[in-house]
C-alpha positions as CSV (number, residue, x, y, z in Angstrom):
1,M,-1.2,6.5,-27.6
2,T,0.7,3.4,-26.4
3,D,3.5,1.6,-28.2
4,Q,3.0,-1.8,-29.7
5,I,4.7,-5.2,-29.8
6,V,3.3,-7.3,-32.6
7,L,3.7,-11.1,-33.0
8,K,2.5,-12.5,-36.4
9,G,2.1,-16.0,-37.6
10,I,2.5,-18.0,-34.5
11,S,1.4,-21.5,-35.6
12,A,0.7,-24.8,-34.0
13,K,-1.5,-27.8,-34.3
14,G,-4.7,-27.8,-32.3
15,F,-7.9,-29.8,-32.0
16,H,-10.5,-27.1,-32.0
17,G,-13.8,-27.3,-33.9
18,V,-17.4,-28.5,-33.6
19,L,-17.0,-31.5,-35.9
20,D,-15.8,-34.9,-34.8
21,F,-12.9,-35.1,-37.3
22,E,-11.6,-31.7,-36.2
23,K,-11.3,-32.9,-32.7
24,R,-9.8,-36.2,-33.8
25,D,-7.3,-35.2,-36.5
26,G,-6.5,-31.6,-35.6
27,Q,-5.3,-28.9,-37.9
28,T,-3.0,-25.9,-38.1
29,F,-4.0,-22.7,-36.3
30,V,-2.2,-19.4,-36.8
31,V,-2.3,-16.5,-34.3
32,D,-1.4,-12.8,-34.5
33,V,-1.0,-10.9,-31.2
34,T,-0.7,-7.1,-31.0
35,M,0.2,-5.9,-27.5
36,H,-0.2,-2.2,-26.4
37,V,2.6,-1.5,-24.1
38,D,4.4,1.7,-22.8
39,L,7.9,1.1,-24.1
40,A,9.5,4.3,-22.9
41,A,11.3,2.7,-20.0
42,A,12.6,-0.1,-22.2
43,G,13.8,2.4,-24.8
44,T,15.9,4.1,-22.1
45,S,17.1,1.2,-20.0
46,D,17.7,-1.4,-22.8
47,D,16.6,-3.9,-20.1
48,L,14.3,-6.9,-20.8
49,A,12.6,-6.4,-17.4
50,D,11.1,-3.1,-18.8
51,T,9.3,-4.8,-21.7
52,V,7.3,-7.9,-22.6
53,N,9.2,-11.0,-23.4
54,Y,7.6,-11.9,-26.7
55,A,9.3,-15.3,-26.7
56,E,7.3,-16.2,-23.6
57,V,4.1,-14.8,-25.1
58,A,4.6,-17.0,-28.2
59,G,5.1,-20.0,-25.9
60,D,1.8,-19.2,-24.1
61,V,0.0,-19.0,-27.4
62,V,1.4,-22.3,-28.6
63,A,0.4,-23.9,-25.3
64,L,-3.2,-22.7,-25.6
65,I,-3.4,-23.8,-29.3
66,E,-2.1,-27.3,-28.4
67,G,-4.1,-27.4,-25.1
68,D,-7.7,-28.2,-24.3
69,S,-10.0,-28.8,-27.3
70,L,-12.5,-26.0,-27.8
71,D,-15.5,-25.9,-30.2
72,L,-15.0,-22.2,-31.2
73,I,-11.9,-20.2,-32.2
74,E,-13.7,-17.3,-30.6
75,A,-13.1,-19.1,-27.3
76,L,-9.4,-19.7,-28.2
77,A,-8.9,-16.1,-29.1
78,S,-10.5,-15.0,-25.8
79,R,-8.3,-17.3,-23.7
80,I,-5.1,-16.1,-25.5
81,A,-6.2,-12.4,-24.9
82,D,-6.7,-13.1,-21.2
83,R,-3.3,-14.8,-20.9
84,V,-1.5,-11.9,-22.5
85,L,-3.3,-9.3,-20.4
86,A,-2.1,-11.2,-17.3
87,R,1.4,-9.7,-18.1
88,P,1.9,-6.6,-15.9
89,L,3.0,-4.3,-18.7
90,V,0.3,-5.1,-21.3
91,E,-2.5,-2.5,-21.3
92,A,-4.6,-3.8,-24.2
93,V,-4.3,-6.6,-26.7
94,E,-5.7,-7.6,-30.1
95,V,-5.7,-11.3,-31.0
96,V,-6.4,-12.7,-34.4
97,V,-6.9,-16.5,-34.7
98,H,-6.7,-17.9,-38.3
99,K,-8.1,-21.2,-39.2
100,P,-6.9,-21.7,-42.8
101,E,-8.0,-25.4,-42.9
102,A,-11.6,-24.7,-41.7
103,P,-14.2,-27.0,-43.2
104,V,-16.1,-24.2,-45.0
105,G,-17.3,-26.2,-48.0
106,H,-16.4,-23.5,-50.5
107,P,-13.2,-22.1,-51.9
108,F,-11.6,-19.6,-49.4
109,T,-8.2,-18.4,-48.3
110,D,-8.7,-17.8,-44.6
111,V,-11.1,-17.8,-41.7
112,Q,-10.2,-15.5,-38.8
113,V,-11.6,-14.3,-35.5
114,R,-10.4,-11.0,-34.1
115,V,-10.9,-10.0,-30.5
116,S,-9.7,-6.9,-28.7
117,R,-9.5,-6.7,-24.9
118,E,-8.5,-3.8,-22.6
119,R,-7.1,-4.3,-19.1
120,Q,-9.5,-3.4,-16.3
121,S,-7.8,-4.0,-12.9
122,Q,-8.9,-3.0,-9.5
123,V,-6.5,-0.6,-7.8
124,V,-6.1,1.0,-4.4
125,I,-4.4,4.4,-4.0
126,A,-3.5,6.1,-0.7
127,M,-3.3,9.9,-0.6
128,G,-1.6,12.0,2.0
129,S,-0.7,15.7,2.6
130,N,0.7,17.8,5.4
131,I,1.9,21.0,3.7
132,G,-0.2,23.9,2.5
133,D,-4.0,23.6,2.1
134,S,-4.1,19.8,2.3
135,I,-7.8,19.5,1.8
136,E,-7.7,21.4,-1.4
137,T,-4.7,19.4,-2.5
138,L,-6.4,16.1,-1.8
139,H,-9.5,17.3,-3.6
140,D,-7.5,18.4,-6.7
141,A,-5.6,15.1,-6.6
142,A,-8.8,13.0,-6.4
143,I,-10.2,14.9,-9.4
144,S,-6.9,14.4,-11.3
145,L,-7.1,10.6,-10.7
146,Y,-10.1,10.5,-13.0
147,G,-7.5,10.8,-15.8
148,L,-5.9,7.5,-14.7
149,I,-8.7,5.4,-13.1
150,D,-12.4,4.9,-13.0
151,I,-13.1,5.9,-9.3
152,I,-15.3,3.6,-7.3
153,E,-15.0,5.0,-3.8
154,V,-13.2,7.8,-2.0
155,S,-12.8,7.3,1.8
156,P,-13.5,9.9,4.4
157,V,-10.5,12.1,5.3
158,V,-8.6,11.1,8.4
159,E,-6.0,13.0,10.4
160,T,-2.9,11.0,11.3
161,D,0.2,11.5,13.4
162,P,3.4,11.4,11.3
163,V,5.2,8.0,11.3
164,G,9.0,8.2,11.1
165,G,11.0,11.1,9.6
166,P,11.7,14.5,11.1
167,E,9.3,16.5,13.3
168,Q,6.4,17.7,11.1
169,P,2.7,18.5,11.1
170,A,-0.1,15.9,11.2
171,Y,-1.2,14.5,7.9
172,L,-4.6,14.3,6.2
173,N,-5.0,11.0,4.5
174,A,-7.6,9.2,2.3
175,V,-7.9,6.2,0.1
176,V,-9.3,5.9,-3.4
177,T,-10.5,2.6,-4.9
178,G,-11.2,2.1,-8.6
179,T,-10.3,0.3,-11.8
180,T,-7.8,1.1,-14.6
181,H,-6.7,-0.1,-18.0
182,L,-3.2,1.2,-17.3
183,A,-0.4,-1.1,-16.5
184,P,1.1,-0.7,-13.0
185,S,4.2,1.2,-14.3
186,S,2.1,3.6,-16.4
187,L,-0.3,4.2,-13.5
188,L,2.7,4.9,-11.2
189,A,4.1,7.4,-13.7
190,G,0.7,9.1,-13.8
191,L,0.6,9.3,-10.0
192,H,4.1,10.9,-9.9
193,D,3.0,13.4,-12.5
194,I,0.1,14.5,-10.2
195,E,2.5,14.7,-7.3
196,R,4.9,16.9,-9.2
197,A,2.0,19.2,-10.3
198,H,1.4,19.8,-6.6
199,G,5.0,20.7,-5.8
200,R,6.0,17.3,-4.4
201,T,9.8,16.9,-3.8
202,R,11.7,13.9,-2.4
203,E,14.7,15.4,-0.7
204,V,13.9,14.2,2.8
205,H,13.0,10.5,3.4
206,W,9.6,10.3,5.1
207,G,9.6,14.1,5.3
208,P,6.7,16.5,5.0
209,R,5.1,16.7,1.6
210,T,2.5,18.6,-0.3
211,L,1.1,15.4,-1.8
212,D,1.8,11.7,-1.5
213,L,0.1,9.2,-3.8
214,D,1.0,5.5,-3.1
215,L,-0.1,2.6,-5.3
216,I,-1.1,0.1,-2.6
217,Q,-2.6,-2.8,-4.5
218,Y,-3.1,-3.7,-8.2
219,G,-5.6,-6.4,-9.0
220,D,-7.9,-8.6,-6.8
221,P,-6.3,-11.1,-4.4
222,V,-9.6,-12.9,-3.9
223,F,-9.5,-14.0,-7.6
224,D,-5.7,-14.3,-7.6
225,T,-5.5,-11.5,-10.2
226,D,-3.4,-9.2,-8.1
227,I,0.1,-8.4,-9.4
228,V,3.0,-9.2,-7.1
229,M,6.2,-7.6,-8.2
230,N,9.5,-6.1,-6.8
231,S,11.3,-3.9,-9.2
232,P,13.7,-1.0,-8.5
233,T,10.8,1.4,-9.1
234,L,7.7,-0.4,-7.9
235,T,6.8,-3.1,-5.3
236,L,3.4,-4.6,-5.3
237,P,1.5,-4.9,-3.1
238,H,3.0,-1.9,-1.2
239,P,5.5,-3.5,1.2
240,R,4.4,-1.5,4.3
241,A,0.7,-1.1,3.7
242,H,-0.2,-3.8,6.1
243,E,1.6,-1.9,8.9
244,R,0.0,1.5,8.2
245,S,-3.2,2.3,10.1
246,F,-3.5,5.6,8.2
247,V,-3.9,3.5,5.0
248,L,-5.9,0.6,6.4
249,L,-8.5,2.5,8.3
250,P,-9.7,4.8,5.5
251,W,-9.4,1.9,3.1
252,L,-11.8,-0.1,5.3
253,Q,-14.2,2.9,5.3
254,A,-14.1,2.9,1.5
255,D,-14.5,-0.9,1.2
256,S,-15.6,-2.9,4.1
257,E,-14.7,-6.2,2.3
258,A,-11.2,-5.0,1.4
259,V,-8.4,-7.6,1.3
260,L,-4.6,-7.3,1.1
261,R,-1.9,-9.9,0.2
262,V,0.6,-10.0,3.1
263,A,3.6,-12.3,2.9
264,G,1.8,-14.4,0.3
265,Q,-1.4,-14.8,2.3
266,V,-4.7,-13.0,1.5
267,R,-5.8,-11.1,4.6
268,R,-8.9,-9.2,5.4
269,V,-8.1,-5.5,6.1
270,A,-10.6,-5.6,9.0
271,D,-8.6,-8.4,10.6
272,L,-5.3,-6.4,10.1
273,V,-6.8,-3.3,11.7
274,S,-8.2,-5.2,14.7
275,G,-4.7,-6.2,15.7
276,M,-3.0,-2.9,15.5
277,D,-2.7,0.4,17.5
278,V,-4.8,2.9,15.7
279,S,-4.5,5.7,18.3
280,G,-2.6,7.9,15.9
281,V,-5.5,8.1,13.4
282,R,-8.6,10.2,14.1
283,P,-11.5,11.6,12.0
284,G,-10.4,14.5,9.8
285,P,-12.5,17.3,8.3
286,D,-16.0,16.1,7.4
287,I,-15.9,16.7,3.7
288,D,-16.4,14.8,0.5
289,L,-13.2,15.1,-1.5
290,L,-15.0,14.8,-4.8
291,E,-18.1,16.9,-4.0
292,G,-16.8,19.9,-2.0
293,P,-17.9,22.5,-1.1
294,W,-15.1,24.6,-2.7
């Protein structure tokens, strides 16, 4: 269960309603917002960057109340929910819009519309292993991802030469695409949990590993819903993904229309691959990581 941040009673004058005088004269609208957020990091760090700035959320709500005139408060509630969910740490939101001056025609105390929305963002995760039974490890990791994302595609496995780091065996790599309701930080924490469950350690930079799970992209650059961030714990999109043929080639096999934001520009993965040396990547074992046989 996630933690919550609750804002109650945000009020402003708006011009929403189906009647002419409502759009002409306006009235007061009151909004409550409940955000579901993992606040564990903020509780430890005491850093505003690890939580949601509720003053900014309140400002967004007021701007939407005072903004474009809408016929229905259902539409206003939906727009507020979408705006709140655009914040990287918010995993779900409940919005209640009160219209205490609504022209009901009978005695009443309040009219309210309540909407609940859960984040559903596209994600791309790269998997790699070069220690132990890598095929079994990648299979187990792919199955474990079902606890974090709704899997859409899993690429074929490729074998790749190591890039950087000490001398080490070749890697087996694959890419998984899917959707998730988790915020990027929560998803990353889940990926690290899966890595640790398979004995992942981080003593040697770019060293051999039992399992590597990298969050490559979060959101859809085509619709400008991808999250771009650079924090001490997470950079999105992955800062070196556009240079890594062992990520781009299997990703392209999983999604022929894949795109990646590179230096602020949305690039087709197929175009990125066409301009790079891919000699270090070759077909791996012909096996479906989700199906087996095992």
